[in-house]
C-alpha positions in Angstrom: -27.5 -0.6 -14.1 -25.4 -3.6 -13.4 -25.4 -4.8 -9.8 -21.6 -4.7 -9.5 -21.5 -1.1 -10.8 -24.3 -0.1 -8.4 -22.4 -1.6 -5.5 -19.3 0.3 -6.5 -21.2 3.6 -6.7 -22.7 2.9 -3.3 -19.7 1.5 -1.3 -17.0 3.5 -3.1 -18.1 6.9 -1.7 -18.6 5.3 1.7 -15.0 4.0 1.7 -13.8 7.4 0.4 -15.6 9.2 3.2 -14.1 6.9 5.9 -10.6 7.4 4.3 -11.0 11.2 4.3 -12.0 11.1 8.0 -8.9 9.1 8.9 -6.6 11.3 6.8 -8.1 14.4 8.4 -7.4 12.9 11.8 -3.8 12.1 10.6 -3.3 15.7 9.6 -5.0 17.2 12.7 -2.9 15.2 15.2 0.3 16.4 13.5 -0.9 20.0 13.8 -1.7 19.5 17.5 1.7 18.0 18.3 3.9 20.6 16.6 6.7 21.4 19.0 5.7 18.5 21.2 8.5 16.3 22.7 11.1 18.8 21.4 14.3 17.0 20.5 12.6 13.6 20.2 10.3 14.2 17.3 10.8 16.2 14.1 9.7 19.8 14.1 6.6 18.9 12.1 4.9 17.0 14.9 3.7 13.4 15.3 2.8 12.1 11.8 1.0 9.1 10.5 -1.5 8.4 13.4 -4.5 8.1 11.1 -2.6 6.1 8.5 -1.3 3.7 11.2 -4.9 3.2 12.5 -6.0 2.5 8.9 -3.2 0.0 8.2 -3.6 -1.9 11.5 -7.3 -2.4 10.7 -7.1 -3.5 7.1 -3.8 -5.4 7.0 -5.1 -8.3 9.2 -8.1 -8.8 6.9 -5.9 -8.6 3.8 -3.5 -11.1 5.4 -6.3 -13.6 5.9 -7.4 -13.1 2.3 -3.9 -13.6 1.1 -3.5 -16.7 3.2 -6.6 -18.1 1.5 -5.1 -17.5 -1.9 -1.8 -19.2 -0.9 -3.7 -22.2 0.5 -4.8 -23.1 -3.0 -1.2 -24.1 -3.8 -0.6 -25.6 -0.3 1.5 -22.7 0.7 0.0 -22.4 4.2 1.1 -19.4 6.2 0.4 -19.2 9.9 -2.2 -16.5 9.9 -1.6 -15.1 13.4 2.1 -14.9 12.9 1.8 -13.2 9.5 -0.7 -10.7 10.9 1.6 -9.9 13.9 4.6 -9.6 11.6 2.8 -7.3 9.2 1.6 -5.1 12.1 5.1 -5.0 13.6 6.6 -3.8 10.3 4.1 -1.0 10.0 4.6 0.1 13.7 8.3 0.0 13.1 8.0 2.4 10.2 5.8 4.7 12.4 8.5 4.7 15.1 11.3 5.8 12.8 10.2 9.4 13.2 11.4 9.3 16.9 15.0 10.4 17.2 15.9 7.8 19.9 14.5 4.9 17.8 16.8 5.8 14.8 19.7 4.1 16.7 18.0 0.7 16.7 15.8 1.1 13.6 17.9 -1.0 11.2 18.6 -3.8 13.7 15.0 -3.9 14.8 13.7 -4.2 11.2 16.0 -7.2 10.5 15.0 -8.8 13.8 11.3 -8.6 12.9 11.8 -10.4 9.5 14.0 -13.1 11.0 11.8 -13.6 14.0 8.8 -14.2 11.8 10.6 -17.0 10.0 11.9 -18.5 13.3 8.5 -18.2 15.0 6.9 -20.1 12.0 9.5 -22.9 12.4 8.9 -23.1 16.1 5.2 -23.2 15.6 5.6 -26.2 13.3 8.0 -27.9 15.7 5.7 -27.4 18.6 3.2 -29.8 17.0 6.0 -32.3 16.4 5.5 -32.2 12.7 8.1 -32.0 10.0 5.9 -32.4 6.9 5.4 -29.2 4.9 7.5 -27.2 7.4 9.2 -25.3 4.6 5.9 -24.3 2.9 4.5 -23.0 6.2 7.6 -21.0 6.9 7.8 -19.7 3.3 4.1 -18.8 3.2 4.3 -16.9 6.5 7.3 -14.9 5.5 5.9 -14.1 2.0 2.6 -13.0 3.5 4.3 -10.8 6.0 6.6 -9.2 3.5 4.0 -8.8 0.8 1.6 -6.8 3.0 3.7 -5.7 6.0 6.8 -4.9 3.9 4.9 -2.8 1.3 2.9 -1.2 4.2 6.2 -0.3 5.8 7.2 1.9 2.8 3.8 3.6 2.8 4.1 4.5 6.5 7.8 5.3 6.2 7.0 7.8 3.4 4.4 9.4 5.6 6.8 10.1 8.5 9.9 10.7 6.3 11.8 13.9 7.1 14.8 14.9 5.1 17.8 16.3 7.0 18.8 18.6 4.1 17.2 22.1 3.8 14.3 22.1 1.4 14.3 18.3 1.3 11.2 16.1 1.4 8.9 16.0 4.4 6.1 13.4 4.6 2.6 14.9 4.8 -1.0 13.6 4.7 -1.3 15.0 1.2 1.5 12.8 0.0 -0.5 9.7 0.9 -3.6 11.2 -0.6 -1.7 12.0 -3.8 -0.6 8.3 -4.1 -4.2 7.1 -3.6 -5.6 9.6 -6.1 -3.0 8.8 -8.7 -3.6 5.0 -8.4 -7.4 5.3 -8.4 -7.5 7.8 -11.3 -5.3 5.4 -13.3 -8.1 2.8 -12.9 -10.7 5.3 -13.9 -8.7 6.5 -17.0 -8.0 2.9 -18.0 -11.6 1.8 -17.6 -13.1 4.6 -19.7 -10.2 4.8 -22.2 -10.4 1.0 -22.7 -14.1 1.0 -23.2 -14.0 3.9 -25.7 -10.8 2.9 -27.7 -9.6 -0.5 -26.5 -8.8 -2.8 -29.3 -5.5 -4.5 -28.4 -5.5 -6.8 -25.4 -2.8 -6.2 -22.9 -2.4 -9.7 -21.4 -5.4 -11.7 -22.5 -4.4 -14.9 -20.7 -4.2 -13.1 -17.4 -6.6 -10.1 -17.5 -8.8 -10.3 -20.6 -10.5 -6.9 -19.9 -7.3 -4.8 -20.0 -6.1 -3.3 -23.2 -3.0 -1.3 -24.3 -5.2 1.7 -25.1 -6.7 1.6 -21.6 -3.3 1.4 -20.0 -2.1 4.4 -22.0 -5.1 6.4 -21.0 -4.7 5.3 -17.4 -1.1 6.4 -17.2 -1.8 9.7 -19.0 -4.6 10.4 -16.5 -2.3 9.5 -13.6 0.3 11.9 -15.0 -2.2 14.8 -15.1 -3.4 14.1 -11.6 0.2 14.0 -10.3 0.9 17.3 -12.0 -2.2 18.9 -10.4 -1.4 17.5 -7.0 2.3 18.5 -7.0 1.7 22.0 -5.7 -0.4 20.8 -2.8 1.7 18.1 -1.2 4.7 19.8 0.2 5.6 21.1 3.6 6.2 24.9 3.6 9.9 24.5 2.8 9.5 21.7 0.2 8.1 22.1 -3.3 7.4 19.5 -5.9 7.7 21.0 -9.4 5.0 20.3 -12.0 7.2 18.2 -14.2 8.2 16.1 -11.2 4.5 15.6 -10.4 4.0 14.6 -14.0 6.7 11.9 -13.8 5.6 10.8 -10.4 2.0 10.3 -11.6 3.0 8.4 -14.7 5.4 6.0 -12.9 3.1 5.4 -9.9 0.1 4.9 -12.2 2.0 2.3 -14.3 3.2 0.5 -11.2 -0.3 0.5 -9.7 -1.5 -1.4 -12.8 1.3 -3.9 -12.3 0.1 -4.4 -8.8 -3.3 -5.2 -10.1 -1.9 -7.7 -12.6 0.2 -9.3 -9.8 -2.9 -9.9 -7.7 -4.7 -11.2 -10.8 -1.9 -13.7 -11.3 -2.4 -15.0 -7.7 -6.1 -15.2 -8.1 -5.8 -17.1 -11.4 -3.5 -19.6 -9.6 -6.0 -19.9 -6.8 -8.9 -20.1 -9.3 -11.0 -17.3 -7.7 -12.5 -14.1 -9.1 -11.9 -11.9 -6.0 -9.7 -12.2 -2.9 -12.8 -12.0 -0.7 -16.4 -10.8 -0.5 -16.2 -8.2 2.3 -16.8 -5.2 0.1 -19.7 -5.6 -2.4 -18.7 -4.5 -5.9 -15.0 -4.5 -5.1 -14.3 -8.0 -3.7 -12.0 -8.2 -0.8 -9.7 -5.8 1.0 -6.8 -7.1 -1.0 -8.5 -6.2 -4.2 -8.7 -2.6 -3.0 -5.2 -2.1 -1.6 -3.0 -4.1 -3.9 -2.1 -1.2 -6.3 -1.4 1.5 -3.6 0.7 -0.9 -1.6 2.9 -1.9 -4.6 3.2 1.7 -5.6 4.6 2.7 -2.1 8.2 1.6 -2.6 8.4 3.4 -5.9 6.9 6.5 -4.4 9.4 6.4 -1.6 12.3 6.1 -4.1 11.0 8.9 -6.3 10.5 11.3 -3.3 14.1 10.4 -2.2 15.3 11.5 -5.7 13.1 14.6 -5.9 
């Protein structure tokens, strides 16, 4: 057995176990807090605590890995500012479930984005340097929005609560569904590509990917989405099987685009993986790129459904 495959089989279940514990905590806290702070929270309780903890742990590491990739092209983000900005965006999304925060939610979001840019400019000016000021500012904002902005959608989806009867309510199962769809896309693409792959998808960017593998991956994702549809809703919200099928296919395809996007950055930086923290997988960024990019599309689809 290849060493990389052995590491994946070892560390994959470990990460899955840790994820299940955090998601269970996420669900459990929401159950405990039903009816708590009546009038200030939605009737479903405090949501997203486990997801918030997960994102606040992994986003700083992913930001440092992303900053390393940017450095290869002299796009030097200020790491601490980017980490603080990403964390602030995720916390902002978490707070949108509080009624009193809704009044300042939009203005606070805009302030965070602008303040990250201004803080990067002030950090450069503090050292009395004008050289590469633009690249530092651009790198800091891009790192913040790439990770924190996409993370915002994932958290906002978890705590989303529709005002219309029978509308969407974010649950732990919604987040689990996204992760399952994305990961089963990879599994379907891997085995489908090995068995039937003949036509390269983008050989200059990702030589191992094929059109046949992509097709099998999206088909697998559609089936997983259809299966998960009946389990994700709150008691008064139902996702129909055909909606789950569409959701799975779209999110699976988008997840593959996220993987290709990171491959593009790694090619530019001339590295194989974003890091070496997770044996067999590479860096944290290698693991979370697809689910993060899928989050805005999942948010849009659930708004339509």
